[in-house]
C-alpha positions in Angstrom: 0.0 0.0 0.0 1.5 3.4 -1.1 1.6 6.5 1.1 -1.1 8.3 -1.0 -3.6 5.5 -0.5 -2.8 5.5 3.2 -3.2 9.2 3.6 -6.2 9.7 1.3 -8.3 6.5 1.4 -11.2 6.7 -1.0 -14.7 7.1 0.3 -15.5 10.8 0.7 -18.2 12.0 -1.8 -20.0 15.3 -1.9 -22.5 14.3 0.7 -19.8 13.2 3.0 -18.0 16.5 2.8 -21.2 18.3 3.6 -21.9 16.1 6.6 -18.4 16.2 8.0 -18.3 20.0 7.6 -21.6 20.3 9.5 -20.2 18.1 12.3 -17.1 20.2 12.5 -19.1 23.5 12.5 -21.6 22.3 15.0 -19.0 21.0 17.4 -17.2 24.3 17.1 -20.3 26.2 18.0 -20.8 23.9 21.1 -17.3 23.8 22.4 -15.5 26.9 21.2 -18.1 29.7 20.8 -18.9 29.8 24.6 -15.3 30.9 25.3 -15.9 34.1 23.4 -18.7 35.0 25.8 -16.6 34.7 29.0 -15.8 38.0 30.9 -12.7 38.8 32.8 -10.4 37.2 30.2 -7.7 39.0 28.3 -8.0 39.3 24.6 -4.7 37.4 24.1 -5.8 34.5 26.1 -9.3 34.4 24.5 -7.7 34.5 21.1 -5.3 31.6 21.9 -8.2 29.6 23.5 -10.5 30.1 20.4 -7.6 29.3 18.0 -6.6 26.1 19.8 -10.2 25.0 20.1 -10.8 25.6 16.4 -7.5 23.8 15.6 -8.9 20.8 17.5 -12.4 20.7 16.0 -12.2 22.0 12.4 -10.0 19.1 11.1 -13.0 16.9 11.6 -14.2 18.2 8.2 -11.3 16.0 6.7 -12.1 12.9 8.8 -13.3 10.8 5.9 -11.1 12.3 3.2 -7.9 12.0 5.2 -8.3 10.5 8.7 -4.5 10.5 9.5 -4.1 14.2 8.7 -7.2 14.9 10.9 -5.6 12.9 13.7 -2.2 14.7 13.4 -3.8 18.2 13.4 -6.1 17.4 16.4 -3.3 15.8 18.4 -1.1 18.9 17.8 -3.9 21.1 19.0 -4.3 18.8 22.1 -0.6 19.0 22.8 -0.7 22.8 22.7 -3.7 22.9 25.0 -1.9 20.6 27.5 1.2 22.9 27.4 -0.6 26.3 27.8 -3.8 25.5 29.7 -3.9 23.9 33.1 -7.5 22.7 32.7 -9.1 20.6 30.0 -11.0 22.4 27.2 -14.4 21.5 25.8 -13.0 21.0 22.4 -11.4 17.7 23.6 -14.8 16.2 22.7 -13.4 15.9 19.2 -10.9 13.2 20.2 -13.5 10.3 20.3 -14.6 11.2 16.7 -11.0 11.3 15.6 -10.3 7.9 17.1 -13.4 6.4 15.4 -12.6 8.0 12.0 -9.0 6.6 12.0 -10.3 3.1 13.0 -13.0 3.2 10.4 -11.2 4.4 7.3 -7.4 3.7 7.8 -6.4 0.2 6.9 -4.0 -2.1 8.6 -1.6 -1.3 11.4 -1.5 2.4 10.6 -4.9 2.8 12.4 -3.3 1.8 15.7 -1.3 5.0 15.7 -4.3 6.7 17.1 -4.1 4.4 20.2 -0.4 5.2 20.7 -1.0 9.0 20.4 -4.2 8.7 22.5 -2.4 6.8 25.2 0.3 9.5 25.4 -2.3 12.2 25.6 -4.2 10.2 28.2 -1.1 10.4 30.4 0.1 14.0 29.6 -3.4 15.6 30.0 -4.3 14.3 33.5 -0.7 14.9 34.6 -0.9 18.5 33.5 -4.4 19.0 35.1 -3.9 17.1 38.3 -0.2 16.6 39.2 1.6 19.6 37.6 -0.1 22.2 39.6 0.3 20.5 43.0 3.9 21.6 43.5 6.2 19.3 45.5 3.6 17.3 47.4 1.5 14.6 45.7 -1.3 13.2 47.8 -2.9 9.8 47.5 -6.1 11.5 46.5 -4.3 13.3 43.7 -2.7 10.1 42.5 -6.1 8.3 42.4 -7.6 11.2 40.6 -4.8 11.1 38.1 -5.3 7.4 37.4 -9.0 7.7 37.1 -8.7 10.7 34.7 -6.0 8.8 32.6 -8.3 5.8 32.3 -11.2 7.9 31.3 -9.2 9.7 28.7 -7.8 6.5 27.3 -11.3 5.0 27.3 -12.5 7.9 25.2 -10.0 6.8 22.6 -10.1 3.0 22.7 -13.9 2.7 22.9 -14.6 4.6 19.6 -11.6 2.9 18.1 -13.1 -0.5 18.8 -16.4 0.6 17.4 -14.8 1.9 14.3 -12.8 -1.3 13.6 -15.9 -3.3 14.1 -17.8 -1.2 11.6 -14.9 -1.5 9.2 -14.7 -5.3 9.5 -18.5 -5.6 8.9 -18.3 -3.3 5.9 -15.4 -5.3 4.4 -17.2 -8.6 5.1 -20.3 -7.3 3.3 -18.1 -6.1 0.4 -16.4 -9.5 0.2 -19.8 -11.2 0.2 -21.0 -8.9 -2.6 -17.8 -9.5 -4.6 -18.1 -13.3 -4.1 -21.8 -13.2 -5.2 -20.8 -11.2 -8.3 -18.0 -13.6 -9.1 -20.3 -16.5 -8.6 -22.9 -14.9 -10.8 -20.3 -14.3 -13.6 -19.0 -17.8 -13.2 -22.5 -19.3 -13.5 -23.3 -17.0 -16.5 -20.1 -18.2 -18.2 -20.9 -21.8 -17.4 -24.4 -21.3 -18.8 -23.1 -19.7 -21.9 -20.6 -22.6 -22.3 -23.3 -25.2 -21.8 -25.5 -23.4 -24.3 -22.6 -23.5 -26.9 -22.0 -27.2 -26.1 -25.7 -27.9 -26.5 -25.8 -25.9 -29.8 -22.7 -27.9 -31.0 -24.3 -31.2 -30.1 -27.6 -30.1 -31.8 -25.7 -29.2 -35.0 -23.8 -32.5 -34.9 -27.1 -34.4 -34.4 -28.8 -32.5 -37.2 -25.9 -33.0 -39.5 -25.9 -36.7 -38.7 -29.6 -37.0 -39.4 -29.3 -35.1 -42.7 -26.4 -37.4 -43.7 -28.3 -40.5 -43.0 -31.5 -39.3 -44.7 -29.8 -37.9 -47.8 -27.2 -40.5 -48.3 -29.6 -43.4 -47.9 -32.3 -41.9 -50.1 -29.9 -40.9 -52.9 -28.2 -44.3 -52.8 -31.5 -46.2 -53.1 -32.7 -43.9 -55.9 -29.4 -44.4 -57.8 -29.7 -48.2 -57.5 -33.3 -48.2 -58.5 -32.7 -46.0 -61.4 -29.9 -48.2 -62.7 -31.9 -51.3 -62.2 -34.9 -49.7 -63.9 -32.9 -48.7 -66.9 -31.5 -52.2 -67.3 -35.1 -53.7 -67.1 -36.8 -51.0 -69.2 -36.6 -53.0 -72.4 -37.1 -56.5 -71.0 -39.7 -55.9 -68.2 -41.4 -52.5 -68.5 -43.6 -53.2 -65.4 -40.4 -53.7 -63.3 -39.1 -50.3 -64.6 -42.4 -48.7 -63.6 -42.1 -50.2 -60.1 -38.5 -48.9 -59.8 -39.7 -45.4 -60.8 -42.4 -45.5 -58.2 -39.8 -46.5 -55.6 -37.6 -43.6 -56.6 -40.5 -41.2 -56.4 -41.6 -42.5 -53.0 -38.0 -42.4 -51.7 -37.5 -38.8 -53.0 -40.8 -37.6 -51.4 -39.9 -39.2 -48.1 -36.4 -37.6 -48.1 -37.8 -34.2 -49.0 -40.4 -34.5 -46.2 -37.9 -35.3 -43.6 -35.6 -32.6 -44.8 -38.4 -30.1 -44.7 -39.1 -31.0 -41.1 -35.5 -30.6 -40.0 -35.2 -27.3 -41.8 -38.4 -26.1 -40.2 -37.0 -27.0 -36.8 -33.8 -25.1 -37.6 -35.7 -22.0 -38.6 -37.9 -22.2 -35.5 -41.0 -22.2 -37.7 -43.6 -24.5 -36.3 -46.0 -23.8 -39.2 -44.0 -25.3 -42.1 -46.9 -27.2 -43.6 -45.0 -30.5 -43.2 -46.7 -33.5 -41.6 -44.7 -34.5 -38.5 -44.3 -38.3 -38.5 -43.0 -40.3 -35.6 -39.3 -41.0 -35.4 -38.3 -44.3 -37.1 -38.3 -47.3 -34.8 -37.5 -51.0 -34.8 -40.8 -51.8 -36.5 -39.8 -49.7 -39.5 -36.6 -51.6 -40.2 -38.3 -54.4 -42.4 -39.9 -51.7 -44.7 -36.5 -50.0 -44.9 -34.8 -53.1 -46.0 -37.6 -54.0 -48.5 -37.5 -50.7 -50.2 -33.7 -50.4 -50.3 -32.9 -53.3 -52.7 -33.8 -56.8 -53.5 -30.1 -57.7 -52.9 -30.5 -57.1 -49.2 -32.1 -59.8 -47.0 -33.3 -59.5 -43.4 -33.3 -62.0 -40.6 -35.0 -61.2 -37.3 -34.5 -63.3 -34.2 -37.3 -63.0 -31.6 -39.8 -60.2 -31.3 -38.8 -56.5 -31.1 -38.8 -55.3 -27.5 -40.2 -52.1 -26.2 -37.3 -49.7 -26.2 -36.8 -45.9 -25.9 -37.2 -43.7 -28.9 -33.5 -42.9 -28.9 -32.5 -46.6 -28.9 -35.0 -47.4 -31.7 -33.7 -44.6 -33.9 -30.1 -45.7 -33.2 -30.8 -49.3 -34.4 -32.7 -47.9 -37.4 -29.9 -45.5 -38.4 -27.3 -48.3 -38.1 -29.1 -50.5 -40.5 -29.8 -47.5 -42.8 -26.2 -46.4 -42.9 -24.9 -50.0 -43.4 -27.3 -50.5 -46.4 -26.3 -47.1 -47.8 -22.6 -48.0 -47.7 -23.4 -51.4 -49.3 -25.3 -49.8 -52.1 -22.6 -47.2 -52.8 -19.5 -49.3 -52.5 -20.2 -53.1 -52.7 -20.9 -53.2 -56.4 -23.9 -54.1 -58.5 -23.7 -57.9 -58.0 -22.9 -58.0 -54.3 -25.4 -59.4 -51.8 -26.0 -58.2 -48.2 -27.7 -59.6 -45.2 -29.1 -57.9 -42.1 -29.5 -59.9 -38.9 -31.3 -58.4 -35.8 -31.1 -60.5 -32.7 -33.4 -59.3 -29.9 -32.4 -60.9 -26.6 -33.6 -60.2 -23.1 -30.8 -57.7 -22.3 -29.4 -56.4 -25.6 -30.0 -55.9 -29.3 -27.3 -57.3 -31.7 -27.1 -55.9 -35.2 -25.0 -57.7 -37.8 -24.8 -56.5 -41.4 -22.6 -58.4 -43.9 -22.0 -58.2 -47.6 -19.8 -60.1 -50.1 -18.4 -57.0 -51.9 -14.8 -56.4 -52.6 -14.1 -55.0 -49.1 -11.4 -52.5 -48.2 -8.1 -52.7 -46.2 -9.1 -49.5 -44.4 -12.4 -49.5 -42.5 -12.6 -45.7 -42.7 -12.3 -45.7 -46.5 -16.0 -46.3 -47.0 -18.7 -44.6 -45.1 -16.7 -41.7 -43.9 -18.9 -39.4 -41.8 -21.5 -42.1 -41.8 -19.4 -44.6 -40.0 -18.3 -41.9 -37.5 -21.9 -40.9 -36.9 -22.8 -44.6 -36.5 -20.0 -45.0 -33.9 -21.2 -41.9 -32.0 -24.8 -43.2 -31.9 -23.6 -46.6 -30.5 -21.4 -44.9 -27.9 -24.3 -42.7 -26.8 -26.3 -45.8 -26.1 -23.6 -47.5 -24.1 -22.9 -50.1 -26.8 -20.0 -51.4 -28.8 -19.4 -51.2 -32.6 -17.1 -53.5 -34.6 -16.4 -52.7 -38.2 -14.4 -55.3 -40.3 -13.4 -54.9 -43.9 -11.3 -57.5 -45.6 -10.2 -57.2 -49.3 -12.0 -59.8 -51.3 -14.1 -61.0 -48.3 -16.7 -58.2 -48.0 -17.6 -55.7 -45.3 -19.1 -56.4 -41.8 -20.7 -54.2 -39.2 -21.5 -55.7 -35.8 -23.2 -53.5 -33.1 -24.2 -54.5 -29.6 -26.6 -52.3 -27.8 -27.7 -52.9 -24.2 -31.4 -52.6 -23.4 -30.5 -50.8 -20.2 -29.9 -47.7 -22.3 -33.7 -47.3 -22.6 -33.7 -45.8 -19.1 
């Protein structure tokens, strides 16, 4: 702490100046003005009395702006009063206010200086008033009077000092609580903002994953159906018409799902789109049937009742696996989908006899990453195997406990 901060602690505003000036002026009227009305006193003595009284009282106007300067000026005035006047003056009533002001606004050990100076004054004052005028003999009564007067004088310093320190500690504690509350508020606001950003990022990832699954699968099915329909157009026109119907249905479904997602992104609840339930386990047979006649489905046991999130996860795994098969396995490859519904888990196994790849990330790309994220979010495991010349295999295990 530098000297300027010690001598001029902050805290005096315009209202404080007015209040402290009024206190100093009022105390001067009460303690100094009566000396001007006394008779039988020389003008020199009256002038010195009034001057020392004002020197003791008027510094109180600075008590909040600079408590230490107020203390020094008042203590000097008190010292001169002790030296030149054998009796205490009424202006000594300013001392308790000085002690309180120093204790209230001066930080640290510097505030204890008022106790030191007050203790010295509490000895010098009573000594001057009681002992100094007694000459050579000091009686027991005078000694007792001196001790009582000294204790009273020091009590008038230490009591307001204790009150001032207590008020200062309470004020600092309240300030600390306010700062802690503000810091906690800013921390909570920052955490809320961070959580909002994380939620937004998760939402963007989920939407991107949904769009990828919808668009990639629909386009792959449409391409396969279009190629098959072109090959059958001259031989079996009715098969070509069926392929075209499948392409149209797949395109309308993809557009409908994309319209719903875009409507959610825009926050427009009146998009005109029909909101259908999210895909579930019961929709997987229809998914496989419409995808290609080169994909077979085997279901072991009855589909259990699971949460919507788990049902969508299984559906999207099958959808992405079929999409990758249609895009990368070749026109003559065959694929099989096996769903094993046990009492505690769902096992999904998709195999094809395509050319395969030495790198399991080479095909599927973001789709395989999205598949892995879905499986992890459900607490399951995903195994992807790709062997050149021996096809591609996706094996997912999803516990039913995730439905909680």
